[in-house]
C-alpha positions as CSV (number, residue, x, y, z in Angstrom):
1,M,-46.5,-78.0,-213.8
2,A,-46.4,-76.8,-210.3
3,D,-47.3,-73.2,-209.5
4,P,-44.4,-70.9,-208.5
5,P,-44.2,-70.4,-204.7
6,Q,-46.0,-67.4,-203.4
7,P,-43.7,-64.6,-202.0
8,P,-43.8,-64.1,-198.2
9,S,-46.3,-61.6,-196.8
10,F,-45.3,-58.2,-195.7
11,A,-45.8,-59.2,-192.0
12,T,-43.5,-62.2,-192.5
13,L,-40.9,-60.2,-194.2
14,L,-41.0,-57.5,-191.5
15,Q,-40.6,-60.1,-188.8
16,R,-37.7,-61.8,-190.6
17,F,-36.1,-58.4,-191.2
18,F,-35.9,-57.8,-187.4
19,A,-35.4,-61.3,-186.1
20,E,-32.9,-62.5,-188.7
21,H,-31.5,-59.8,-191.0
22,L,-30.8,-57.0,-188.4
23,T,-30.1,-59.2,-185.4
24,Q,-28.3,-62.2,-186.8
25,H,-26.9,-61.2,-190.2
26,R,-26.0,-57.6,-189.6
27,S,-25.6,-57.7,-185.8
28,V,-26.8,-54.1,-185.4
29,S,-26.9,-52.5,-182.0
30,P,-30.0,-52.6,-179.8
31,R,-30.4,-48.8,-180.2
32,T,-30.6,-49.2,-184.0
33,I,-33.2,-52.0,-183.6
34,A,-35.2,-49.8,-181.3
35,A,-35.1,-46.9,-183.7
36,Y,-36.2,-49.1,-186.7
37,R,-38.9,-50.7,-184.5
38,D,-40.3,-47.3,-183.6
39,T,-40.3,-46.2,-187.3
40,F,-42.5,-49.1,-188.3
41,R,-44.8,-48.8,-185.4
42,L,-45.5,-45.2,-186.4
43,L,-45.7,-46.1,-190.1
44,L,-48.2,-49.0,-189.6
45,L,-50.4,-46.8,-187.4
46,F,-50.3,-44.1,-190.0
47,A,-51.1,-46.6,-192.8
48,E,-54.1,-48.0,-190.8
49,R,-55.6,-44.5,-190.6
50,R,-54.8,-43.7,-194.2
51,I,-55.7,-46.8,-196.2
52,G,-57.9,-48.6,-193.6
53,K,-55.8,-51.7,-193.3
54,A,-54.8,-53.3,-190.0
55,P,-51.0,-53.8,-189.7
56,A,-51.2,-57.6,-190.1
57,T,-53.0,-57.2,-193.4
58,V,-50.8,-54.5,-195.0
59,A,-49.2,-55.7,-198.3
60,L,-45.7,-54.8,-199.4
61,T,-47.2,-53.0,-202.5
62,D,-49.1,-50.7,-200.1
63,L,-45.8,-49.0,-199.1
64,D,-45.7,-47.0,-202.3
65,A,-44.1,-43.6,-202.7
66,S,-47.3,-41.7,-202.0
67,L,-47.9,-43.4,-198.7
68,V,-44.3,-43.0,-197.5
69,L,-44.2,-39.4,-198.6
70,A,-47.4,-38.7,-196.7
71,F,-46.0,-40.4,-193.7
72,L,-42.8,-38.3,-193.8
73,D,-44.9,-35.1,-194.1
74,H,-47.0,-36.3,-191.2
75,L,-43.9,-36.7,-189.0
76,E,-42.9,-33.1,-189.6
77,A,-46.3,-31.4,-189.8
78,E,-48.2,-33.2,-187.0
79,R,-45.6,-34.8,-184.8
80,G,-43.2,-31.8,-185.0
81,N,-40.2,-33.9,-186.0
82,S,-37.1,-32.3,-187.5
83,A,-35.8,-32.9,-190.9
84,R,-33.0,-34.9,-189.4
85,T,-35.5,-37.3,-187.6
86,R,-37.5,-37.5,-190.8
87,N,-34.4,-38.7,-192.6
88,V,-33.6,-41.3,-189.9
89,R,-37.2,-42.7,-190.4
90,L,-36.7,-42.8,-194.1
91,T,-33.4,-44.7,-193.7
92,A,-35.1,-47.4,-191.7
93,I,-37.8,-47.8,-194.4
94,R,-35.2,-47.9,-197.1
95,S,-33.3,-50.6,-195.3
96,F,-36.3,-52.8,-195.0
97,L,-37.4,-52.3,-198.6
98,G,-33.9,-53.2,-199.8
99,Y,-34.2,-56.4,-197.9
100,A,-37.7,-57.1,-199.1
101,A,-36.8,-56.5,-202.7
102,R,-34.7,-59.7,-202.6
103,H,-37.6,-61.8,-201.4
104,D,-40.6,-60.4,-203.4
105,L,-39.9,-59.6,-207.0
106,S,-43.5,-58.9,-207.7
107,A,-43.3,-55.7,-205.6
108,L,-40.1,-54.5,-207.1
109,P,-41.6,-51.6,-209.2
110,T,-43.3,-50.2,-206.1
111,I,-40.1,-50.7,-204.0
112,Q,-38.0,-48.9,-206.6
113,Q,-40.2,-45.9,-206.6
114,T,-40.2,-45.7,-202.8
115,L,-36.4,-46.1,-202.7
116,A,-36.1,-43.1,-205.0
117,I,-37.5,-40.8,-202.3
118,P,-34.6,-38.4,-201.5
119,V,-33.5,-37.4,-198.0
120,K,-34.4,-33.9,-197.0
121,R,-31.7,-31.3,-196.9
122,F,-31.6,-29.1,-193.8
123,D,-29.5,-26.2,-192.4
124,R,-26.9,-27.3,-190.0
125,P,-26.7,-24.9,-187.0
126,M,-23.4,-23.5,-185.9
127,L,-21.8,-25.7,-183.2
128,G,-22.1,-24.4,-179.7
129,F,-19.1,-24.9,-177.4
130,L,-17.6,-23.5,-174.2
131,S,-14.4,-21.7,-173.7
132,R,-11.8,-23.2,-171.5
133,D,-12.7,-20.9,-168.6
134,E,-16.4,-21.7,-169.0
135,M,-15.8,-25.4,-169.1
136,Q,-13.6,-25.3,-166.0
137,A,-16.3,-23.4,-164.2
138,V,-18.8,-26.1,-165.0
139,L,-16.4,-28.8,-163.9
140,D,-15.7,-27.0,-160.6
141,A,-19.4,-26.5,-159.8
142,P,-20.3,-29.8,-158.2
143,D,-20.0,-30.0,-154.4
144,A,-17.0,-32.2,-153.8
145,Q,-18.1,-32.8,-150.2
146,T,-21.1,-34.9,-151.2
147,W,-21.3,-38.3,-153.0
148,V,-23.5,-36.9,-155.8
149,G,-21.1,-34.0,-156.2
150,Q,-18.1,-36.3,-156.5
151,R,-19.9,-38.4,-159.0
152,D,-21.0,-35.4,-161.1
153,R,-17.5,-33.9,-161.1
154,A,-16.0,-37.3,-162.2
155,L,-18.7,-37.7,-164.8
156,L,-18.4,-34.3,-166.4
157,T,-14.6,-34.4,-166.3
158,T,-14.6,-37.8,-168.1
159,M,-17.1,-36.5,-170.7
160,Y,-14.9,-33.5,-171.3
161,N,-11.7,-35.6,-171.4
162,T,-13.1,-38.2,-173.8
163,G,-15.7,-36.3,-175.8
164,A,-18.0,-39.2,-175.2
165,R,-21.6,-39.2,-176.3
166,V,-24.1,-39.3,-173.4
167,S,-25.1,-42.9,-174.4
168,E,-21.4,-43.9,-174.3
169,I,-20.8,-42.4,-170.9
170,I,-23.8,-43.9,-169.2
171,G,-23.0,-47.3,-170.7
172,T,-19.5,-47.4,-169.2
173,R,-18.8,-50.0,-166.5
174,I,-16.1,-50.2,-163.9
175,A,-14.3,-52.8,-166.0
176,D,-14.0,-50.3,-168.8
177,L,-11.7,-48.1,-166.7
178,V,-8.0,-48.8,-166.8
179,L,-6.0,-46.8,-164.3
180,D,-2.8,-48.8,-164.2
181,G,0.0,-48.1,-166.6
182,A,-1.3,-45.8,-169.3
183,P,-4.8,-44.7,-168.0
184,C,-7.6,-45.0,-170.5
185,I,-11.3,-45.7,-170.7
186,H,-13.1,-48.1,-173.2
187,L,-16.2,-46.7,-174.8
188,R,-18.8,-48.4,-176.9
189,G,-20.1,-46.1,-179.6
190,K,-22.5,-46.3,-182.5
191,G,-22.8,-49.5,-184.4
192,R,-21.0,-51.5,-181.7
193,K,-17.8,-49.7,-182.4
194,Q,-15.4,-49.6,-179.5
195,R,-12.5,-47.2,-178.8
196,A,-10.0,-46.6,-176.0
197,V,-9.5,-43.0,-175.1
198,P,-6.5,-41.9,-173.0
199,L,-7.1,-40.1,-169.7
200,W,-5.4,-37.0,-168.7
201,R,-3.5,-37.2,-165.4
202,T,-6.0,-35.0,-163.6
203,T,-8.9,-37.2,-164.9
204,A,-7.2,-40.4,-163.8
205,T,-6.6,-38.9,-160.3
206,L,-10.2,-37.9,-160.0
207,L,-11.5,-41.3,-161.2
208,R,-9.2,-43.1,-158.7
209,A,-10.8,-41.2,-155.9
210,W,-14.3,-41.8,-157.3
211,T,-13.9,-45.5,-157.7
212,R,-13.0,-45.7,-154.0
213,Q,-16.5,-44.5,-153.3
214,L,-17.9,-47.5,-155.2
215,N,-17.0,-50.0,-152.5
216,G,-18.4,-53.4,-153.2
217,A,-19.3,-52.7,-156.8
218,V,-18.5,-55.5,-159.2
219,A,-16.6,-55.0,-162.5
220,G,-19.9,-55.0,-164.5
221,S,-21.5,-52.2,-162.4
222,P,-22.0,-48.8,-163.9
223,L,-19.0,-46.5,-163.4
224,F,-21.4,-43.5,-162.8
225,P,-24.5,-44.9,-161.1
226,N,-27.5,-43.1,-159.7
227,R,-28.4,-43.3,-156.0
228,G,-30.1,-46.7,-156.6
229,G,-26.9,-48.2,-158.0
230,T,-28.2,-48.5,-161.6
231,A,-26.9,-46.7,-164.6
232,M,-27.8,-43.0,-165.0
233,T,-30.2,-42.1,-167.8
234,R,-29.9,-39.4,-170.5
235,S,-32.3,-37.2,-168.6
236,N,-30.3,-37.7,-165.4
237,V,-27.1,-36.5,-167.0
238,T,-28.9,-33.6,-168.7
239,Q,-30.4,-32.5,-165.4
240,R,-27.1,-32.8,-163.5
241,L,-25.3,-30.7,-166.1
242,A,-28.1,-28.1,-166.0
243,L,-27.6,-27.7,-162.2
244,C,-23.8,-27.4,-162.7
245,V,-24.3,-24.7,-165.4
246,Q,-26.7,-22.8,-163.1
247,A,-24.1,-22.9,-160.3
248,A,-21.3,-21.8,-162.6
249,A,-23.5,-18.9,-163.8
250,A,-23.1,-17.3,-160.4
251,D,-19.8,-15.9,-161.6
252,R,-20.6,-16.1,-165.4
253,P,-24.2,-15.0,-165.8
254,H,-23.9,-15.2,-169.6
255,L,-24.1,-19.0,-169.3
256,L,-27.7,-18.9,-168.4
257,G,-28.7,-17.5,-171.8
258,R,-27.1,-20.4,-173.6
259,S,-28.3,-23.9,-174.6
260,I,-25.8,-26.2,-173.0
261,S,-26.4,-30.0,-173.3
262,P,-24.2,-33.0,-172.8
263,H,-23.5,-32.9,-176.5
264,T,-22.1,-29.4,-176.0
265,I,-19.3,-30.9,-173.9
266,R,-18.5,-33.3,-176.8
267,H,-18.3,-30.3,-179.2
268,T,-16.2,-28.4,-176.6
269,T,-13.7,-31.3,-176.4
270,A,-13.3,-31.4,-180.1
271,M,-12.8,-27.6,-180.4
272,H,-10.2,-27.5,-177.6
273,L,-8.3,-30.3,-179.2
274,L,-8.4,-28.6,-182.5
275,Q,-7.3,-25.3,-181.0
276,S,-4.4,-27.0,-179.3
277,G,-3.1,-28.2,-182.7
278,V,-4.2,-31.8,-182.6
279,D,-4.5,-33.3,-186.1
280,I,-8.1,-33.6,-187.3
281,T,-7.6,-37.3,-188.0
282,V,-6.6,-37.9,-184.4
283,I,-9.7,-35.9,-183.2
284,A,-11.9,-38.2,-185.4
285,L,-10.5,-41.2,-183.7
286,W,-10.8,-39.6,-180.3
287,L,-14.5,-38.9,-180.9
288,G,-15.3,-42.1,-182.7
289,H,-16.1,-40.5,-186.0
290,E,-16.2,-43.0,-188.9
291,S,-14.7,-40.4,-191.2
292,P,-12.5,-37.3,-190.6
293,A,-15.0,-35.5,-193.0
294,T,-17.5,-35.5,-190.1
295,T,-14.9,-33.8,-187.8
296,H,-14.2,-31.1,-190.4
297,M,-17.3,-29.2,-189.2
298,Y,-15.2,-28.2,-186.2
299,V,-12.7,-26.4,-188.4
300,E,-15.6,-24.5,-190.1
301,A,-16.9,-23.5,-186.7
302,D,-13.7,-22.2,-185.2
303,L,-13.7,-18.4,-185.9
304,A,-10.3,-18.0,-184.1
305,M,-8.7,-20.4,-186.6
306,K,-10.2,-18.5,-189.5
307,E,-8.8,-15.2,-188.1
308,R,-5.4,-16.7,-187.8
309,A,-5.5,-18.0,-191.4
310,L,-6.7,-14.5,-192.5
311,G,-3.7,-13.0,-190.8
312,H,-1.3,-15.0,-193.0
313,L,-2.9,-13.5,-196.2
314,Q,-1.5,-10.3,-197.6
315,P,-3.8,-7.8,-199.4
316,P,-3.3,-7.5,-203.2
317,G,-0.4,-5.3,-204.1
318,T,1.4,-5.8,-200.7
319,A,5.1,-6.2,-201.2
320,V,6.3,-9.4,-199.6
321,P,9.7,-8.8,-197.9
322,R,12.6,-11.0,-199.1
323,Y,13.6,-13.7,-196.7
324,R,17.0,-13.2,-195.2
325,P,18.7,-16.0,-193.2
326,P,19.2,-15.0,-189.5
327,D,22.7,-16.3,-189.2
328,A,25.8,-17.6,-191.1
329,L,24.7,-21.3,-190.8
330,M,21.3,-20.6,-192.3
331,R,22.9,-18.7,-195.1
332,F,25.2,-21.6,-195.8
333,L,22.3,-24.0,-195.9
334,Q,20.3,-21.8,-198.2
335,N,23.2,-21.4,-200.7
336,L,23.8,-25.2,-201.0
């Protein structure tokens, strides 16, 4: 009787996980692959120091709960990672182990124990956002007489209009912009999700003027390039925004004491849409949220909305006045 086939090694499974499962079967985004790759690079280096095995010789059973928990503690205590980052690393490990469990049944007890490690709860900070006047001051800060200033104004205005993540905005191409008919811009979000966001008239006018500055650029060129013609980076956008905030603080000094990042503009867009009466499900589509439940955090953060709701409540014992129709037609309808 032939011996049963040996299960694939950990190294083989990990390579198949990236080369076949993530890339071909699940077709995840390059950003997700990069995040998972970094997780396992860190995990294997940690395992080498802890159990004395080179990455190529690690066995699947070595990834037990004690090793993974020690790795997660190492991320927070020694690398200074937040609980959110810790949970992202744990998600990557879980995804691989779920895949490996189908190919190596002998390691199933170890895998089940590791999969039982819970995500870590953490406090969610209150969302920071700008008022309409503050946002307008930031948008007006770039020097419209320079190429860089025109780009920055178009960039920040588009970010505010769309609520785009910084990764989405630096990934936009000229071909993603539609200025004829109903102006809109196509954004590629997390998990390869795409959405089209309508542009306000002022934004469309600004972008028409900006695209005229991109003479000779092809459809696949970045919509917001750096001086070298390539796409801006996250740090570029953060730096340009910081300069605009600093300029706007000349008239609004309180801006200097606040933490304002590109993601703050995204929060600002959501809050202003909410305060304007836009339905929360529409805001979820606008921002590219997978579920309106994610968007609900903006309702919780809007103190003005809470105050208005409180104004509709009557203290206990308050007599509620009887409704009286304002005219004869309304009285007729009420008495039907």
